[in-house]
LUMNUKOL-598938 format. One record per residue: residue number from 1; residue in one letter; y, x, z of N, C-alpha, C, O in turn. Coordinates in steps of 0.2 Angstrom, whole numbers, plus 5000, padded with zeros to 4 digits. Last residue first. Layout:
REM residues N
<node NUM,a,<Y,X,Z>,<Y,X,Z>,<Y,X,Z>,<Y,X,Z>> ...
//
This chain:
REM residues 279
<node 279,x,<4953,5080,4759>,<4954,5072,4753>,<4960,5070,4752>,<4961,5065,4748>> <node 278,x,<4953,5099,4758>,<4956,5091,4760>,<4954,5086,4755>,<4954,5088,4749>> <node 277,x,<4940,5109,4760>,<4944,5105,4756>,<4946,5099,4759>,<4943,5095,4762>> <node 276,x,<4929,5110,4768>,<4932,5119,4768>,<4940,5114,4762>,<4945,5117,4763>> <node 275,x,<4920,5103,4781>,<4924,5104,4774>,<4928,5109,4773>,<4929,5112,4778>> <node 274,x,<4921,5103,4795>,<4914,5108,4791>,<4915,5106,4783>,<4911,5107,4779>> <node 273,x,<4929,5088,4798>,<4926,5095,4802>,<4921,5097,4796>,<4918,5093,4794>> <node 272,x,<4943,5085,4784>,<4934,5085,4789>,<4933,5090,4791>,<4933,5095,4788>> <node 271,x,<4958,5081,4783>,<4954,5086,4784>,<4947,5086,4788>,<4946,5086,4795>> <node 270,x,<4968,5071,4776>,<4963,5072,4780>,<4958,5079,4781>,<4956,5082,4775>> <node 269,x,<4982,5068,4768>,<4977,5069,4767>,<4975,5073,4772>,<4979,5078,4773>> <node 268,x,<4988,5052,4766>,<4989,5057,4770>,<4984,5059,4768>,<4980,5055,4766>> <node 267,x,<4995,5044,4751>,<4991,5044,4755>,<4990,5051,4760>,<4992,5056,4757>> <node 266,x,<5012,5034,4749>,<5006,5041,4748>,<5001,5041,4752>,<5002,5038,4758>> <node 265,x,<5015,5019,4744>,<5016,5023,4750>,<5010,5031,4748>,<5005,5031,4745>> <node 264,x,<5024,5019,4729>,<5017,5016,4733>,<5015,5022,4737>,<5015,5028,4736>> <node 263,x,<5038,5010,4727>,<5035,5016,4725>,<5028,5015,4730>,<5028,5010,4734>> <node 262,x,<5045,5000,4720>,<5046,5004,4715>,<5042,5009,4718>,<5042,5014,4714>> <node 261,x,<5040,4988,4729>,<5040,4986,4721>,<5042,4993,4717>,<5042,4993,4711>> <node 260,x,<5030,4991,4741>,<5037,4990,4740>,<5037,4992,4732>,<5034,4997,4729>> <node 259,x,<5021,4987,4756>,<5021,4986,4749>,<5027,4986,4745>,<5029,4980,4745>> <node 258,x,<5014,4993,4771>,<5018,4992,4766>,<5020,4992,4759>,<5020,4998,4756>> <node 257,x,<4999,4988,4774>,<5000,4993,4773>,<5009,4989,4768>,<5009,4985,4763>> <node 256,x,<4987,4986,4788>,<4993,4983,4785>,<4996,4989,4782>,<4996,4994,4785>> <node 255,x,<4970,4985,4792>,<4975,4990,4788>,<4982,4984,4786>,<4981,4979,4783>> <node 254,x,<4965,4980,4808>,<4963,4980,4800>,<4972,4984,4798>,<4977,4985,4801>> <node 253,x,<4954,4990,4819>,<4961,4988,4817>,<4962,4986,4810>,<4961,4991,4805>> <node 252,x,<4945,4993,4817>,<4943,4991,4823>,<4952,4986,4823>,<4953,4981,4825>> <node 251,x,<4941,5004,4806>,<4941,4994,4807>,<4941,4993,4812>,<4935,4992,4814>> <node 250,x,<4952,5016,4803>,<4947,5013,4809>,<4946,5006,4806>,<4951,5004,4803>> <node 249,x,<4949,5031,4792>,<4951,5023,4795>,<4949,5021,4801>,<4943,5022,4804>> <node 248,x,<4950,5044,4781>,<4948,5041,4788>,<4955,5035,4790>,<4961,5034,4789>> <node 247,x,<4948,5046,4764>,<4951,5045,4768>,<4951,5039,4775>,<4951,5033,4776>> <node 246,x,<4936,5046,4755>,<4941,5053,4757>,<4947,5052,4763>,<4950,5056,4766>> <node 245,x,<4928,5037,4751>,<4936,5038,4749>,<4940,5044,4750>,<4946,5046,4749>> <node 244,x,<4916,5041,4754>,<4917,5037,4745>,<4926,5037,4744>,<4929,5037,4739>> <node 243,x,<4915,5049,4764>,<4911,5050,4758>,<4913,5048,4751>,<4911,5050,4745>> <node 242,x,<4921,5045,4774>,<4924,5050,4770>,<4920,5051,4764>,<4923,5055,4759>> <node 241,x,<4913,5036,4783>,<4919,5035,4780>,<4923,5039,4774>,<4927,5036,4770>> <node 240,x,<4902,5046,4786>,<4899,5040,4782>,<4906,5038,4778>,<4907,5038,4772>> <node 239,x,<4910,5057,4793>,<4904,5058,4786>,<4902,5052,4782>,<4901,5052,4776>> <node 238,x,<4917,5049,4802>,<4919,5055,4799>,<4915,5054,4791>,<4915,5050,4786>> <node 237,x,<4906,5045,4811>,<4912,5043,4808>,<4913,5044,4803>,<4912,5041,4798>> <node 236,x,<4901,5057,4815>,<4896,5056,4810>,<4901,5051,4807>,<4902,5051,4801>> <node 235,x,<4911,5062,4822>,<4910,5068,4817>,<4905,5063,4812>,<4904,5064,4806>> <node 234,x,<4909,5053,4832>,<4917,5052,4829>,<4915,5058,4824>,<4920,5059,4820>> <node 233,x,<4899,5054,4838>,<4896,5049,4834>,<4905,5049,4830>,<4906,5046,4825>> <node 232,x,<4899,5068,4843>,<4896,5067,4838>,<4896,5060,4833>,<4896,5060,4827>> <node 231,x,<4909,5064,4852>,<4912,5068,4847>,<4907,5068,4841>,<4909,5068,4836>> <node 230,x,<4902,5057,4862>,<4906,5055,4857>,<4908,5057,4852>,<4908,5053,4847>> <node 229,x,<4892,5066,4867>,<4889,5061,4861>,<4897,5057,4857>,<4898,5054,4852>> <node 228,x,<4902,5073,4872>,<4896,5077,4867>,<4896,5071,4861>,<4899,5071,4856>> <node 227,x,<4905,5067,4883>,<4909,5067,4879>,<4907,5071,4871>,<4911,5072,4866>> <node 226,x,<4892,5064,4887>,<4896,5057,4886>,<4902,5060,4882>,<4905,5056,4879>> <node 225,x,<4889,5075,4893>,<4887,5073,4889>,<4891,5069,4884>,<4892,5071,4878>> <node 224,x,<4902,5075,4902>,<4902,5081,4897>,<4896,5078,4892>,<4898,5079,4886>> <node 223,x,<4897,5068,4912>,<4902,5067,4908>,<4903,5071,4901>,<4904,5069,4895>> <node 222,x,<4886,5074,4918>,<4884,5068,4913>,<4890,5067,4911>,<4889,5062,4908>> <node 221,x,<4891,5086,4920>,<4884,5087,4917>,<4884,5081,4912>,<4884,5081,4906>> <node 220,x,<4901,5085,4930>,<4903,5089,4924>,<4897,5087,4919>,<4899,5087,4913>> <node 219,x,<4894,5078,4939>,<4900,5075,4937>,<4900,5077,4930>,<4898,5074,4925>> <node 218,x,<4884,5087,4944>,<4881,5082,4943>,<4888,5077,4937>,<4887,5074,4932>> <node 217,x,<4896,5098,4951>,<4892,5101,4944>,<4887,5093,4939>,<4887,5094,4932>> <node 216,x,<4900,5089,4959>,<4905,5089,4956>,<4902,5093,4948>,<4904,5092,4942>> <node 215,x,<4889,5089,4968>,<4890,5081,4967>,<4897,5085,4958>,<4897,5082,4953>> <node 214,x,<4889,5101,4974>,<4885,5100,4969>,<4887,5093,4965>,<4886,5092,4959>> <node 213,x,<4897,5106,4984>,<4900,5103,4979>,<4896,5101,4974>,<4899,5099,4969>> <node 212,x,<4895,5102,5002>,<4894,5106,4996>,<4898,5103,4991>,<4902,5099,4992>> <node 211,x,<4899,5096,5013>,<4897,5102,5013>,<4896,5106,5008>,<4896,5113,5008>> <node 210,x,<4898,5080,5015>,<4895,5085,5012>,<4892,5094,5011>,<4886,5096,5009>> <node 209,x,<4912,5078,5020>,<4906,5079,5025>,<4899,5082,5023>,<4895,5084,5027>> <node 208,x,<4921,5080,5010>,<4922,5081,5017>,<4919,5082,5022>,<4921,5085,5027>> <node 207,x,<4916,5077,4999>,<4919,5083,5001>,<4922,5085,5006>,<4925,5090,5007>> <node 206,x,<4908,5066,5000>,<4904,5071,5000>,<4910,5078,4999>,<4908,5084,4999>> <node 205,x,<4919,5057,5002>,<4914,5057,5007>,<4911,5064,5006>,<4912,5068,5011>> <node 204,x,<4924,5057,4988>,<4928,5059,4994>,<4924,5061,5001>,<4925,5067,5004>> <node 203,x,<4913,5053,4982>,<4914,5058,4981>,<4919,5060,4985>,<4919,5066,4986>> <node 202,x,<4912,5038,4986>,<4905,5043,4988>,<4910,5052,4986>,<4909,5056,4991>> <node 201,x,<4925,5033,4981>,<4923,5033,4990>,<4917,5040,4991>,<4918,5045,4995>> <node 200,x,<4924,5036,4966>,<4929,5038,4971>,<4927,5039,4980>,<4927,5044,4983>> <node 199,x,<4913,5029,4966>,<4910,5035,4965>,<4918,5039,4967>,<4918,5044,4970>> <node 198,x,<4920,5015,4968>,<4914,5018,4973>,<4911,5025,4971>,<4907,5027,4975>> <node 197,x,<4929,5014,4959>,<4929,5015,4965>,<4924,5017,4969>,<4925,5022,4974>> <node 196,x,<4920,5012,4946>,<4926,5020,4947>,<4928,5020,4955>,<4929,5026,4957>> <node 195,x,<4915,5000,4949>,<4913,5008,4949>,<4916,5012,4949>,<4915,5016,4954>> <node 194,x,<4927,4995,4948>,<4922,4993,4954>,<4919,4998,4954>,<4920,5002,4959>> <node 193,x,<4931,4997,4936>,<4934,4998,4939>,<4930,4998,4946>,<4932,5003,4949>> <node 192,x,<4921,5004,4923>,<4919,4998,4927>,<4925,5000,4934>,<4923,5005,4937>> <node 191,x,<4923,5018,4915>,<4921,5016,4919>,<4922,5010,4922>,<4928,5010,4922>> <node 190,x,<4934,5020,4904>,<4927,5025,4905>,<4923,5021,4909>,<4917,5020,4906>> <node 189,x,<4941,5011,4892>,<4939,5010,4898>,<4932,5016,4899>,<4926,5016,4896>> <node 188,x,<4956,5012,4884>,<4947,5016,4884>,<4947,5015,4892>,<4951,5016,4897>> <node 187,x,<4965,5003,4875>,<4963,5004,4880>,<4958,5007,4881>,<4953,5003,4879>> <node 186,x,<4978,5002,4862>,<4970,5004,4864>,<4971,5007,4870>,<4976,5011,4872>> <node 185,x,<4991,4994,4856>,<4988,4997,4861>,<4980,4999,4862>,<4977,4994,4861>> <node 184,x,<4992,4995,4838>,<4992,4990,4844>,<4990,4996,4850>,<4988,5002,4848>> <node 183,x,<5006,4998,4826>,<5001,5000,4831>,<4999,4996,4838>,<5003,4994,4842>> <node 182,x,<5008,4991,4812>,<5009,4989,4819>,<5004,4992,4821>,<4999,4991,4818>> <node 181,x,<5006,4996,4800>,<5014,4995,4800>,<5014,4991,4807>,<5020,4988,4809>> <node 180,x,<4999,5011,4795>,<4997,5006,4800>,<5003,5002,4801>,<5006,5005,4805>> <node 179,x,<4998,5025,4789>,<5002,5019,4784>,<5001,5010,4788>,<5002,5004,4786>> <node 178,x,<4995,5034,4797>,<5001,5032,4798>,<5005,5026,4793>,<5011,5024,4793>> <node 177,x,<4980,5036,4804>,<4982,5031,4801>,<4990,5030,4802>,<4992,5027,4807>> <node 176,x,<4979,5039,4819>,<4975,5045,4814>,<4981,5041,4806>,<4985,5044,4803>> <node 175,x,<4978,5035,4835>,<4984,5032,4828>,<4984,5037,4821>,<4990,5039,4819>> <node 174,x,<4971,5039,4844>,<4976,5044,4843>,<4982,5041,4836>,<4987,5044,4834>> <node 173,x,<4967,5026,4846>,<4969,5027,4851>,<4975,5035,4850>,<4980,5036,4854>> <node 172,x,<4958,5023,4833>,<4963,5019,4836>,<4969,5021,4841>,<4975,5019,4840>> <node 171,x,<4949,5033,4835>,<4955,5035,4829>,<4960,5029,4833>,<4965,5031,4837>> <node 170,x,<4943,5028,4847>,<4945,5035,4846>,<4951,5037,4841>,<4956,5040,4842>> <node 169,x,<4938,5018,4841>,<4943,5018,4849>,<4945,5022,4848>,<4952,5021,4848>> <node 168,x,<4931,5022,4831>,<4934,5016,4828>,<4939,5016,4835>,<4944,5014,4834>> <node 167,x,<4918,5028,4839>,<4922,5033,4835>,<4929,5027,4833>,<4934,5030,4835>> <node 166,x,<4915,5023,4855>,<4915,5023,4848>,<4921,5025,4844>,<4926,5024,4846>> <node 165,x,<4913,5034,4868>,<4917,5029,4868>,<4915,5029,4860>,<4914,5034,4857>> <node 164,x,<4896,5033,4879>,<4901,5039,4874>,<4906,5032,4871>,<4904,5027,4871>> <node 163,x,<4897,5030,4896>,<4893,5027,4889>,<4899,5031,4885>,<4904,5033,4887>> <node 162,x,<4891,5026,4912>,<4896,5030,4908>,<4892,5029,4902>,<4886,5026,4902>> <node 161,x,<4883,5018,4919>,<4890,5017,4915>,<4893,5021,4913>,<4899,5020,4912>> <node 160,x,<4872,5029,4923>,<4871,5019,4920>,<4879,5016,4916>,<4880,5012,4912>> <node 159,x,<4878,5039,4927>,<4873,5040,4922>,<4871,5032,4918>,<4870,5031,4913>> <node 158,x,<4887,5037,4936>,<4889,5039,4933>,<4884,5040,4926>,<4887,5041,4921>> <node 157,x,<4878,5031,4947>,<4882,5026,4943>,<4887,5028,4936>,<4890,5024,4933>> <node 156,x,<4869,5041,4949>,<4864,5035,4945>,<4870,5031,4944>,<4869,5028,4939>> <node 155,x,<4874,5050,4955>,<4872,5050,4950>,<4871,5044,4945>,<4872,5044,4939>> <node 154,x,<4879,5041,4967>,<4883,5045,4963>,<4881,5046,4956>,<4885,5044,4952>> <node 153,x,<4866,5040,4971>,<4869,5033,4969>,<4877,5037,4965>,<4880,5034,4960>> <node 152,x,<4862,5055,4974>,<4858,5049,4970>,<4864,5044,4967>,<4865,5045,4961>> <node 151,x,<4871,5056,4986>,<4872,5060,4978>,<4869,5056,4973>,<4873,5053,4969>> <node 150,x,<4866,5046,4996>,<4874,5045,4992>,<4874,5050,4985>,<4875,5048,4979>> <node 149,x,<4856,5052,4996>,<4854,5045,4995>,<4861,5046,4989>,<4861,5046,4983>> <node 148,x,<4856,5064,5003>,<4854,5063,4998>,<4853,5057,4993>,<4851,5057,4987>> <node 147,x,<4865,5058,5016>,<4871,5062,5010>,<4865,5062,5004>,<4868,5060,4999>> <node 146,x,<4853,5052,5021>,<4857,5047,5018>,<4862,5051,5014>,<4864,5048,5009>> <node 145,x,<4847,5063,5023>,<4842,5058,5018>,<4849,5054,5017>,<4850,5053,5011>> <node 144,x,<4854,5070,5033>,<4852,5075,5027>,<4849,5069,5023>,<4847,5071,5018>> <node 143,x,<4853,5061,5041>,<4859,5062,5040>,<4860,5065,5034>,<4864,5064,5031>> <node 142,x,<4839,5061,5047>,<4842,5054,5045>,<4850,5058,5041>,<4851,5054,5036>> <node 141,x,<4840,5075,5050>,<4836,5075,5044>,<4838,5066,5043>,<4839,5065,5037>> <node 140,x,<4848,5073,5063>,<4850,5078,5057>,<4846,5077,5050>,<4849,5079,5045>> <node 139,x,<4840,5063,5070>,<4848,5063,5066>,<4850,5067,5064>,<4856,5066,5063>> <node 138,x,<4830,5074,5074>,<4829,5067,5071>,<4834,5065,5068>,<4833,5064,5062>> <node 137,x,<4836,5083,5081>,<4832,5086,5073>,<4831,5079,5070>,<4832,5078,5064>> <node 136,x,<4841,5078,5092>,<4846,5081,5086>,<4841,5083,5079>,<4843,5083,5073>> <node 135,x,<4829,5072,5097>,<4833,5070,5095>,<4838,5072,5089>,<4839,5069,5084>> <node 134,x,<4826,5084,5104>,<4821,5082,5099>,<4826,5076,5091>,<4826,5077,5085>> <node 133,x,<4836,5096,5110>,<4831,5089,5111>,<4830,5089,5104>,<4832,5092,5099>> <node 132,x,<4845,5107,5111>,<4836,5107,5110>,<4832,5101,5111>,<4826,5101,5111>> <node 131,x,<4858,5101,5114>,<4856,5104,5106>,<4850,5106,5105>,<4848,5107,5099>> <node 130,x,<4866,5091,5120>,<4858,5092,5122>,<4856,5095,5116>,<4851,5093,5113>> <node 129,x,<4880,5093,5118>,<4878,5090,5126>,<4868,5093,5128>,<4865,5095,5132>> <node 128,x,<4883,5098,5104>,<4888,5097,5111>,<4883,5098,5116>,<4882,5103,5118>> <node 127,x,<4873,5091,5097>,<4874,5098,5095>,<4879,5099,5103>,<4876,5102,5107>> <node 126,x,<4872,5077,5102>,<4866,5081,5104>,<4870,5089,5102>,<4870,5093,5107>> <node 125,x,<4885,5075,5097>,<4883,5072,5102>,<4879,5077,5104>,<4881,5081,5108>> <node 124,x,<4884,5077,5081>,<4888,5079,5085>,<4888,5080,5092>,<4891,5085,5095>> <node 123,x,<4873,5067,5078>,<4874,5072,5079>,<4877,5078,5083>,<4874,5082,5086>> <node 122,x,<4880,5054,5082>,<4876,5057,5084>,<4874,5063,5086>,<4872,5065,5092>> <node 121,x,<4892,5057,5070>,<4892,5056,5078>,<4888,5057,5084>,<4889,5060,5089>> <node 120,x,<4883,5053,5059>,<4885,5059,5059>,<4888,5060,5068>,<4887,5065,5071>> <node 119,x,<4877,5041,5062>,<4873,5044,5063>,<4875,5053,5064>,<4872,5057,5068>> <node 118,x,<4889,5034,5059>,<4886,5033,5066>,<4882,5039,5068>,<4883,5043,5072>> <node 117,x,<4892,5038,5048>,<4897,5040,5050>,<4892,5039,5058>,<4893,5044,5062>> <node 116,x,<4882,5033,5042>,<4880,5037,5040>,<4886,5042,5046>,<4885,5047,5048>> <node 115,x,<4885,5016,5044>,<4878,5019,5045>,<4878,5026,5048>,<4876,5027,5053>> <node 114,x,<4897,5015,5034>,<4898,5015,5043>,<4890,5020,5046>,<4890,5025,5049>> <node 113,x,<4890,5018,5023>,<4894,5025,5025>,<4895,5024,5032>,<4895,5028,5036>> <node 112,x,<4884,5006,5020>,<4880,5011,5021>,<4885,5017,5025>,<4882,5020,5029>> <node 111,x,<4894,4998,5022>,<4890,4997,5027>,<4888,5004,5026>,<4889,5008,5031>> <node 110,x,<4899,5001,5009>,<4902,5002,5015>,<4899,5002,5021>,<4901,5006,5025>> <node 109,x,<4889,5001,5000>,<4892,5007,5000>,<4896,5006,5006>,<4895,5011,5009>> <node 108,x,<4879,4989,4994>,<4883,4989,5001>,<4885,4996,5003>,<4884,4997,5009>> <node 107,x,<4873,4992,4980>,<4877,4987,4980>,<4880,4984,4989>,<4883,4978,4990>> <node 106,x,<4866,5007,4988>,<4867,5002,4982>,<4868,4995,4985>,<4865,4993,4990>> <node 105,x,<4862,5016,4998>,<4869,5014,4996>,<4871,5007,4994>,<4875,5003,4996>> <node 104,x,<4845,5012,5005>,<4851,5017,4998>,<4858,5013,5001>,<4858,5008,5005>> <node 103,x,<4835,5009,5012>,<4835,5005,5007>,<4842,5009,5000>,<4842,5009,4994>> <node 102,x,<4834,5020,5022>,<4830,5019,5019>,<4833,5016,5010>,<4833,5019,5004>> <node 101,x,<4846,5014,5030>,<4848,5022,5025>,<4841,5022,5022>,<4842,5027,5018>> <node 100,x,<4843,5002,5035>,<4848,5003,5029>,<4849,5010,5027>,<4853,5011,5022>> <node 99,x,<4834,5007,5042>,<4830,5003,5039>,<4839,5003,5031>,<4839,5004,5025>> <node 98,x,<4837,5016,5052>,<4834,5018,5046>,<4833,5014,5042>,<4830,5016,5037>> <node 97,x,<4847,5013,5062>,<4851,5012,5056>,<4843,5016,5050>,<4845,5017,5044>> <node 96,x,<4842,5013,5074>,<4845,5006,5071>,<4848,5008,5064>,<4851,5003,5061>> <node 95,x,<4834,5025,5075>,<4830,5019,5075>,<4833,5012,5072>,<4830,5008,5069>> <node 94,x,<4845,5033,5076>,<4839,5033,5071>,<4839,5026,5071>,<4841,5023,5067>> <node 93,x,<4852,5027,5087>,<4855,5027,5083>,<4850,5029,5074>,<4851,5027,5068>> <node 92,x,<4847,5027,5101>,<4845,5023,5097>,<4847,5024,5089>,<4844,5021,5085>> <node 91,x,<4854,5037,5106>,<4848,5039,5108>,<4843,5033,5102>,<4837,5035,5099>> <node 90,x,<4866,5032,5106>,<4866,5039,5102>,<4857,5041,5101>,<4855,5045,5096>> <node 89,x,<4866,5024,5117>,<4865,5021,5110>,<4866,5026,5104>,<4865,5025,5098>> <node 88,x,<4867,5032,5128>,<4860,5029,5128>,<4859,5027,5120>,<4854,5027,5117>> <node 87,x,<4882,5033,5128>,<4875,5039,5128>,<4869,5038,5125>,<4867,5040,5120>> <node 86,x,<4884,5021,5130>,<4887,5025,5126>,<4882,5031,5125>,<4880,5033,5119>> <node 85,x,<4879,5016,5143>,<4876,5015,5136>,<4878,5018,5130>,<4874,5017,5125>> <node 84,x,<4885,5027,5152>,<4877,5027,5148>,<4876,5025,5144>,<4873,5028,5140>> <node 83,x,<4900,5023,5153>,<4896,5030,5151>,<4889,5028,5147>,<4888,5029,5141>> <node 82,x,<4896,5012,5157>,<4899,5011,5152>,<4898,5017,5148>,<4895,5017,5142>> <node 81,x,<4893,5016,5169>,<4887,5010,5166>,<4891,5011,5160>,<4887,5015,5157>> <node 80,x,<4904,5023,5174>,<4896,5026,5174>,<4891,5022,5168>,<4887,5024,5165>> <node 79,x,<4912,5011,5175>,<4914,5017,5170>,<4907,5021,5170>,<4905,5023,5164>> <node 78,x,<4905,5003,5185>,<4906,5000,5179>,<4908,5007,5172>,<4906,5007,5167>> <node 77,x,<4907,5014,5196>,<4900,5012,5194>,<4900,5009,5187>,<4897,5012,5183>> <node 76,x,<4921,5014,5199>,<4916,5020,5196>,<4909,5019,5192>,<4906,5022,5187>> <node 75,x,<4924,5000,5200>,<4928,5004,5194>,<4922,5010,5192>,<4920,5012,5187>> <node 74,x,<4915,5001,5215>,<4914,4996,5208>,<4916,4999,5202>,<4912,5000,5198>> <node 73,x,<4922,5012,5221>,<4917,5010,5219>,<4914,5007,5215>,<4909,5010,5212>> <node 72,x,<4937,5004,5221>,<4935,5009,5218>,<4928,5010,5215>,<4927,5009,5209>> <node 71,x,<4931,4991,5231>,<4934,4993,5223>,<4932,4999,5219>,<4928,4999,5215>> <node 70,x,<4929,4999,5240>,<4923,4997,5237>,<4924,4994,5230>,<4920,4995,5225>> <node 69,x,<4940,5006,5246>,<4935,5009,5244>,<4928,5007,5240>,<4923,5010,5237>> <node 68,x,<4947,4992,5247>,<4949,4996,5242>,<4942,5001,5239>,<4939,5001,5234>> <node 67,x,<4938,4988,5259>,<4940,4983,5251>,<4942,4989,5246>,<4938,4990,5241>> <node 66,x,<4941,4996,5267>,<4935,4998,5264>,<4934,4992,5259>,<4930,4993,5255>> <node 65,x,<4953,4995,5271>,<4951,5001,5267>,<4944,5000,5263>,<4942,5002,5258>> <node 64,x,<4952,4981,5275>,<4957,4983,5268>,<4954,4989,5266>,<4952,4990,5260>> <node 63,x,<4945,4983,5288>,<4943,4981,5281>,<4946,4982,5275>,<4943,4985,5271>> <node 62,x,<4954,4994,5293>,<4950,4997,5294>,<4944,4993,5288>,<4941,4997,5284>> <node 61,x,<4965,4982,5295>,<4966,4988,5291>,<4960,4990,5289>,<4959,4989,5283>> <node 60,x,<4960,4972,5305>,<4961,4970,5296>,<4962,4977,5293>,<4959,4977,5287>> <node 59,x,<4960,4978,5317>,<4955,4975,5315>,<4953,4975,5308>,<4948,4977,5305>> <node 58,x,<4973,4981,5321>,<4969,4985,5318>,<4960,4985,5317>,<4956,4990,5316>> <node 57,x,<4980,4967,5317>,<4980,4973,5314>,<4975,4980,5313>,<4973,4982,5308>> <node 56,x,<4974,4962,5328>,<4972,4960,5322>,<4972,4964,5316>,<4968,4965,5311>> <node 55,x,<4980,4971,5340>,<4972,4969,5338>,<4970,4968,5331>,<4966,4972,5328>> <node 54,x,<4992,4968,5336>,<4991,4973,5337>,<4983,4975,5336>,<4980,4979,5332>> <node 53,x,<4992,4953,5339>,<4993,4955,5333>,<4993,4962,5333>,<4994,4963,5327>> <node 52,x,<4988,4953,5354>,<4984,4951,5348>,<4985,4954,5342>,<4980,4958,5340>> <node 51,x,<5001,4958,5357>,<4993,4961,5361>,<4989,4961,5355>,<4987,4967,5353>> <node 50,x,<5010,4949,5355>,<5009,4955,5351>,<5004,4959,5353>,<5004,4964,5350>> <node 49,x,<5004,4940,5363>,<5005,4938,5355>,<5006,4944,5352>,<5002,4946,5347>> <node 48,x,<5008,4947,5377>,<5000,4944,5374>,<5000,4944,5366>,<4996,4947,5363>> <node 47,x,<5020,4946,5374>,<5017,4953,5376>,<5010,4950,5375>,<5006,4953,5371>> <node 46,x,<5025,4929,5375>,<5026,4936,5370>,<5023,4942,5369>,<5023,4944,5363>> <node 45,x,<5020,4927,5387>,<5016,4925,5379>,<5019,4928,5376>,<5016,4932,5372>> <node 44,x,<5027,4934,5395>,<5020,4934,5397>,<5018,4933,5389>,<5014,4937,5386>> <node 43,x,<5040,4931,5393>,<5038,4937,5390>,<5032,4939,5392>,<5030,4945,5392>> <node 42,x,<5038,4916,5395>,<5040,4919,5389>,<5039,4925,5387>,<5037,4927,5381>> <node 41,x,<5038,4919,5409>,<5033,4914,5407>,<5033,4918,5397>,<5029,4922,5395>> <node 40,x,<5050,4925,5413>,<5045,4929,5412>,<5039,4924,5410>,<5034,4928,5409>> <node 39,x,<5057,4914,5408>,<5057,4919,5405>,<5052,4924,5407>,<5049,4927,5403>> <node 38,x,<5055,4904,5419>,<5054,4902,5412>,<5053,4909,5406>,<5048,4909,5401>> <node 37,x,<5059,4910,5430>,<5052,4910,5429>,<5049,4910,5422>,<5044,4912,5420>> <node 36,x,<5073,4913,5427>,<5069,4918,5429>,<5061,4918,5427>,<5058,4922,5424>> <node 35,x,<5075,4897,5428>,<5076,4902,5421>,<5075,4908,5422>,<5075,4911,5417>> <node 34,x,<5071,4894,5441>,<5069,4891,5437>,<5068,4896,5431>,<5063,4899,5430>> <node 33,x,<5081,4905,5446>,<5075,4904,5449>,<5071,4901,5443>,<5067,4905,5440>> <node 32,x,<5093,4896,5442>,<5093,4904,5438>,<5084,4906,5439>,<5080,4908,5435>> <node 31,x,<5091,4886,5450>,<5091,4885,5441>,<5090,4892,5439>,<5085,4893,5434>> <node 30,x,<5093,4890,5462>,<5087,4885,5459>,<5086,4888,5452>,<5082,4892,5451>> <node 29,x,<5106,4893,5461>,<5103,4899,5462>,<5095,4896,5460>,<5092,4900,5456>> <node 28,x,<5114,4883,5458>,<5115,4887,5452>,<5107,4892,5452>,<5103,4893,5448>> <node 27,x,<5110,4875,5469>,<5110,4872,5463>,<5107,4877,5457>,<5101,4877,5454>> <node 26,x,<5117,4884,5479>,<5111,4881,5479>,<5107,4880,5473>,<5102,4884,5472>> <node 25,x,<5132,4881,5475>,<5128,4888,5474>,<5120,4887,5473>,<5117,4889,5469>> <node 24,x,<5133,4870,5478>,<5132,4871,5469>,<5129,4878,5469>,<5125,4880,5466>> <node 23,x,<5132,4868,5490>,<5127,4864,5486>,<5126,4866,5480>,<5122,4865,5476>> <node 22,x,<5142,4878,5493>,<5137,4880,5495>,<5130,4875,5492>,<5125,4877,5491>> <node 21,x,<5153,4868,5489>,<5152,4875,5486>,<5145,4878,5487>,<5141,4879,5482>> <node 20,x,<5152,4858,5498>,<5151,4856,5491>,<5149,4863,5487>,<5145,4864,5482>> <node 19,x,<5155,4865,5509>,<5147,4863,5510>,<5146,4861,5500>,<5141,4862,5496>> <node 18,x,<5169,4870,5507>,<5162,4874,5508>,<5155,4871,5508>,<5151,4875,5506>> <node 17,x,<5173,4856,5507>,<5173,4860,5500>,<5171,4866,5501>,<5170,4870,5496>> <node 16,x,<5172,4853,5520>,<5168,4850,5516>,<5169,4853,5508>,<5165,4850,5504>> <node 15,x,<5179,4862,5526>,<5174,4861,5527>,<5170,4861,5523>,<5165,4865,5521>> <node 14,x,<5191,4858,5522>,<5188,4864,5519>,<5183,4866,5521>,<5181,4872,5520>> <node 13,x,<5193,4845,5529>,<5194,4846,5520>,<5191,4852,5518>,<5189,4853,5513>> <node 12,x,<5191,4850,5541>,<5185,4845,5539>,<5188,4846,5532>,<5183,4848,5529>> <node 11,x,<5203,4856,5545>,<5198,4859,5543>,<5191,4859,5541>,<5187,4863,5540>> <node 10,x,<5213,4846,5542>,<5214,4852,5534>,<5207,4856,5534>,<5204,4858,5529>> <node 9,x,<5211,4840,5551>,<5212,4836,5544>,<5209,4841,5539>,<5205,4841,5534>> <node 8,x,<5216,4850,5561>,<5210,4844,5562>,<5206,4843,5554>,<5201,4845,5552>> <node 7,x,<5231,4850,5558>,<5224,4856,5559>,<5217,4853,5560>,<5212,4857,5558>> <node 6,x,<5233,4839,5562>,<5233,4839,5554>,<5230,4846,5551>,<5228,4847,5545>> <node 5,x,<5232,4838,5576>,<5228,4830,5570>,<5228,4834,5563>,<5223,4833,5559>> <node 4,x,<5239,4846,5580>,<5234,4846,5578>,<5229,4843,5575>,<5224,4845,5572>> <node 3,x,<5256,4851,5569>,<5252,4848,5574>,<5241,4848,5574>,<5238,4849,5569>> <node 2,x,<5258,4867,5568>,<5258,4864,5565>,<5254,4857,5569>,<5249,4859,5573>> <node 1,x,<5276,4874,5573>,<5268,4875,5577>,<5266,4867,5574>,<5269,4862,5576>> 
//
């Protein structure tokens, strides 16, 4: 048997441990309750924050959509205004180009052609979109006036700068005198380079947009007239210089003959137009 004192001591020890465990359990229970309260408070805060985020999102999304719609409307308005400005510009073409068209292309061909290009675009616009408008007749008349002045400039350039070729240059170019020791290269400049480029530019425009080939007749008439004058001048040169010696020569290039002590270079017979015999 266990002594009574030992049993009492054992009992007291167990009771003390039990009390300690109960105190620990109470402490844990209190902490758990506090933790639950903190958790509930945090959950409440998070729920409130989430609710506010949802409200904010519901408020911002419509504003964002409205902003996108406003931006799209702004872009459409800008495009519409740009198109209106473009269309309105066609109604001002006749007025804007009036001065340059009346003054003609002399001395500013590129600027003149640019004005005619604007007029042509206006004609195409009114033909496609408003064929009954009076503006169409106005720009058509302005286009025809511009074309007429271009044709007149074409004729004027050819007439002013086309000159008959002097007979001496023709003779030098074909090398009539075989006794020349040195043949100098002869260049015939029918038209100045700048004038030639203007004529090419005008003729190219008339071919593409003029819708007629009348300028070719003008070119034929002017150039054939100068060719005829060149031939007549050459015939007159033949007549004057063959009257005395019967040998054609070119005073533009000095004659350099090869002198040999034993044999004299023979003269080349030349046939003169209109003569039956050779000299």
